[in-house]
C-alpha positions, -999 to 999 in steps of 0.1 A, spaced: -853 -608 -388 -861 -578 -371 -860 -539 -389 -835 -511 -377 -854 -483 -354 -851 -460 -328 -832 -432 -353 -817 -401 -336 -783 -376 -337 -773 -374 -304 -758 -339 -298 -783 -315 -323 -800 -290 -299 -833 -283 -300 -853 -282 -329 -827 -303 -341 -804 -272 -349 -769 -271 -345 -746 -250 -336 -710 -243 -347 -685 -215 -360 -662 -210 -391 -632 -232 -387 -641 -248 -351 -639 -282 -356 -677 -297 -354 -687 -340 -343 -715 -352 -351 -728 -386 -339 -757 -407 -349 -776 -438 -330 -795 -464 -344 -813 -497 -330 -795 -524 -348 -820 -550 -365 -814 -578 -379 -801 -583 -407 -775 -552 -394 -782 -520 -407 -764 -492 -428 -760 -457 -415 -748 -430 -442 -744 -394 -432 -754 -368 -464 -754 -335 -469 -767 -313 -501 -775 -344 -511 -737 -363 -507 -728 -385 -486 -701 -373 -465 -702 -408 -441 -714 -443 -438 -710 -475 -417 -729 -507 -408 -729 -503 -375 -749 -490 -350 -734 -456 -344 -715 -433 -369 -695 -407 -361 -689 -374 -382 -659 -348 -381 -661 -315 -400 -644 -279 -398 -674 -256 -409 -672 -224 -433 -691 -195 -442 -707 -218 -467 -723 -241 -437 -742 -220 -426 -777 -225 -426 -776 -260 -450 -791 -298 -439 -772 -326 -427 -796 -355 -428 -783 -390 -412 -798 -424 -430 -804 -454 -414 -808 -483 -443 -820 -516 -440 -837 -544 -465 -863 -550 -438 -876 -513 -441 -895 -499 -471 -884 -463 -464 -849 -457 -448 -853 -440 -409 -834 -402 -416 -831 -376 -387 -823 -338 -402 -802 -310 -385 -796 -270 -399 -765 -257 -390 -756 -224 -376 -726 -208 -384 -710 -181 -373 -687 -162 -388 -668 -132 -396 -682 -105 -418 -675 -102 -454 -665 -62 -467 -682 -50 -494 -677 -5 -503 -700 7 -529 -700 42 -535 -718 72 -554 -697 105 -570 -714 141 -569 -698 172 -575 -712 177 -541 -694 149 -521 -690 112 -523 -709 89 -500 -697 54 -494 -721 21 -483 -697 -1 -456 -714 -38 -464 -714 -67 -439 -721 -100 -441 -720 -121 -415 -733 -141 -387 -746 -126 -364 -752 -97 -381 -748 -72 -351 -718 -48 -362 -694 -23 -350 -679 1 -374 -650 18 -369 -628 51 -386 -625 45 -420 -592 50 -432 -581 71 -463 -548 54 -480 -530 65 -512 -528 37 -535 -492 30 -528 -513 23 -490 -497 49 -476 -519 63 -446 -536 98 -449 -559 109 -426 -591 87 -409 -625 96 -413 -654 91 -389 -686 79 -402 -718 71 -393 -730 42 -369 -745 22 -399 -712 20 -421 -716 53 -440 -695 81 -453 -698 111 -472 -671 132 -482 -683 165 -492 -658 189 -517 -646 219 -504 -637 246 -528 -604 254 -515 -590 221 -519 -578 207 -544 -596 182 -568 -574 153 -568 -568 151 -528 -597 128 -523 -586 100 -541 -573 67 -531 -575 40 -512 -608 39 -482 -611 19 -458 -646 4 -435 -634 -22 -405 -662 -39 -395 -666 -60 -364 -693 -88 -349 -669 -106 -321 -664 -138 -348 -628 -142 -356 -621 -148 -391 -603 -179 -401 -572 -163 -391 -584 -157 -356 -586 -118 -358 -616 -102 -350 -620 -69 -370 -627 -72 -413 -617 -49 -438 -630 -42 -472 -615 -15 -494 -624 5 -523 -609 33 -549 -619 67 -555 -614 81 -590 -618 117 -599 -629 130 -629 -616 164 -626 -585 182 -650 -547 171 -646 -533 184 -615 -496 195 -617 -484 173 -580 -461 193 -557 -428 172 -568 -428 201 -597 -403 226 -591 -405 269 -600 -379 279 -606 -352 253 -630 -321 263 -639 -300 267 -678 -267 273 -689 -268 297 -718 -262 285 -754 -274 255 -742 -306 236 -740 -326 223 -702 -355 204 -700 -379 216 -683 -403 185 -665 -438 188 -655 -454 164 -634 -491 159 -639 -515 137 -622 -543 128 -646 -565 95 -636 -582 102 -672 -553 96 -687 -555 119 -721 -540 151 -708 -523 177 -737 -497 197 -721 -481 226 -739 -459 250 -731 -466 286 -735 -440 317 -734 -462 355 -730 -495 337 -743 -478 326 -775 -471 283 -774 -441 273 -782 -441 243 -808 -416 220 -789 -427 181 -781 -434 168 -752 -413 134 -742 -434 115 -719 -432 88 -698 -453 72 -666 -433 77 -632 -442 75 -599 -441 110 -585 -455 130 -551 -480 149 -544 -498 164 -513 -533 152 -499 -547 169 -468 -513 176 -453 -498 142 -459 -469 139 -487 -476 106 -508 -467 87 -539 -488 89 -568 -491 80 -604 -482 107 -629 -473 113 -661 -439 133 -666 -432 157 -694 -399 164 -715 -397 203 -731 -365 205 -741 -359 245 -746 -328 267 -758 -315 292 -739 -300 308 -771 -308 346 -757 -313 367 -730 -349 367 -732 -349 332 -730 -345 330 -693 -382 340 -681 -414 325 -668 -432 300 -693 -465 288 -681 -475 258 -687 -512 244 -705 -526 205 -690 -557 203 -705 -586 170 -705 -624 164 -712 -632 179 -677 -614 212 -681 -578 225 -678 -551 237 -649 -520 261 -656 -485 260 -639 -456 289 -639 -420 282 -645 -390 307 -639 -359 296 -656 -330 307 -645 -295 312 -658 -265 286 -640 -238 315 -656 -222 331 -625 -216 360 -656 -250 360 -674 -262 391 -672 -298 384 -665 -325 403 -641 -302 416 -619 -261 419 -625 -250 398 -603 -217 398 -618 -206 439 -613 -226 443 -584 -199 415 -567 -169 434 -585 -179 466 -575 -182 458 -541 -145 437 -543 -128 473 -556 -147 488 -532 -133 470 -510 -97 469 -517 -98 511 -521 -116 518 -491 -89 486 -474 -54 506 -493 -70 540 -476 -67 526 -443 -35 509 -446 -16 538 -458 -33 560 -430 -19 534 -401 13 531 -418 19 575 -422 11 575 -378 35 547 -372 61 569 -389 57 602 -371 55 579 -338 91 559 -350 109 594 -356 92 610 -323 86 646 -341 50 659 -339 47 691 -363 22 712 -344 25 745 -360 18 753 -399 52 755 -422 41 787 -425 43 798 -386 81 781 -382 91 802 -420 81 838 -405 98 824 -365 133 824 -387 129 859 -394 159 878 -408 190 872 -409 212 897 -400 251 903 -408 265 896 -368 270 864 -350 240 871 -327 220 861 -360 234 826 -365 229 819 -325 190 827 -331 190 806 -359 207 776 -340 185 781 -311 154 780 -336 170 750 -353 171 736 -313 136 742 -308 124 723 -340 135 691 -325 127 667 -304 146 658 -272 165 624 -283 181 648 -311 196 677 -285 223 666 -281 235 668 -318 221 703 -317 246 710 -286 276 701 -299 268 714 -339 264 748 -321 299 740 -302 314 741 -331 295 769 -346 306 798 -318 344 788 -329 332 793 -357 321 831 -350 351 832 -328 379 828 -361 363 853 -383 354 889 -380 318 909 -388 330 920 -416 341 893 -431 310 867 -421 291 880 -446 313 873 -472 320 842 -463 286 830 -463 279 850 -490 307 828 -509 293 796 -499 264 805 -517 279 808 -553 271 774 -573 301 758 -594 300 780 -622 300 812 -609 268 825 -608 254 844 -574 212 843 -569 198 859 -540 186 819 -530 199 796 -542 177 762 -558 179 726 -544 192 698 -566 172 668 -550 199 645 -569 224 658 -548 210 656 -515 217 635 -490 190 628 -474 187 621 -430 166 589 -429 142 615 -410 143 641 -429 113 650 -458 117 674 -492 89 698 -496 100 711 -531 67 733 -536 73 750 -504 101 764 -497 129 766 -522 151 792 -507 172 766 -488 204 756 -483 214 727 -474 252 720 -456 271 693 -461 288 673 -436 318 694 -428 320 728 -429 357 743 -439 371 781 -429 394 792 -455 415 811 -436 425 779 -415 419 747 -433 397 734 -405 367 718 -412 342 713 -385 328 679 -387 288 673 -385 276 647 -360 263 618 -375 235 619 -361 222 651 -375 237 652 -404 233 668 -428 212 701 -417 191 720 -433 193 764 -426 160 780 -440 174 824 -441 163 854 -462 187 877 -470 188 917 -467 190 936 -497 
């Protein structure tokens, strides 16, 4: 019979330390020079048997975790011939990626954050901090100290809530975690202690209809969740009970439009008069302080008079435009009619009247009148006047100088037999030529000649050319 001897752990390092990494398997081998009877070998960790065998060699395989770091593991050899078992202990040195935690302190001047890493080895590299919204939307990156400290000073011009959100610290010690990632992260949430904030989703102008009610919607960001919100007009509170609902809304943090948790307040406001369409002030207060927001209510009714009278402005513009267009069209038609007729009057009518002169009781006067009439028309109608002049010449040869004036006077008699110095024109009995114009207020002493001239003593009728009939003679009789 012989007791066991020479117990040892084969792959133990100097000073009985075994090195490993979290997640990487370790193999430990314990051997003994066996005795008679056979020896029992046992692996024990933290007082618990983790492996045993009745042979002279015992292998123990395991995957270490960070909880195994600096733990002792012992191999025992048991025999009835031994008063105490043979044993050898090793210390596990397990490397692992750091656990990261953040601590912070908030004051009126700044926010201080401390990134605390716990890993093996303890030589850490700290990256820039990341600021995110509560819904994991990226806002910005901030450079901290080499030891993982971050100080955020509160600027006077910034909103009191835009430093709220999630802050992430990233650190590495060169050891990957169980998933193979080298960068480890820790995060914390910062909530401001400040008055309620009116977020960016609030609308400064809201539209309503006259005679109906409008829902004025207000969105508040308040991490204290104890806001009191009222609506005022001209500094006086309006007794309207708001409907309150928790919602997800949006605001701008450091120039980035993000999602934030908010509270929606809805006020039902009756628009019963012109004074209802005005500016309202919303006041939101909590235990820390108050903030204010102005809302302008405008009318959606096109014809409603609110502020500037846009309805009458539009009607007036349309009327004025129509009037100007009508004038332009009349001028255009007048010019076009003159161009179509081919007659352009450059001499005033009064001058024409003077040029006609006095009608004398002889044939030369009639001839002058005929020549003046020809000079007053355009070239296209000159041939018509030439034919008329030929008839007038025949007419002059048939009557004597004594009877010409008498015949002309007889033709000026009205149907009732009354004789006037001048005959008044009756427009109803005038056959108007398409190119003729009658002025009732300028020449009253006129005679419209018929389409034919009848000579009493011969019964011969002189036919007037259709191109220029009927025709007009203006005259003065010597008294």
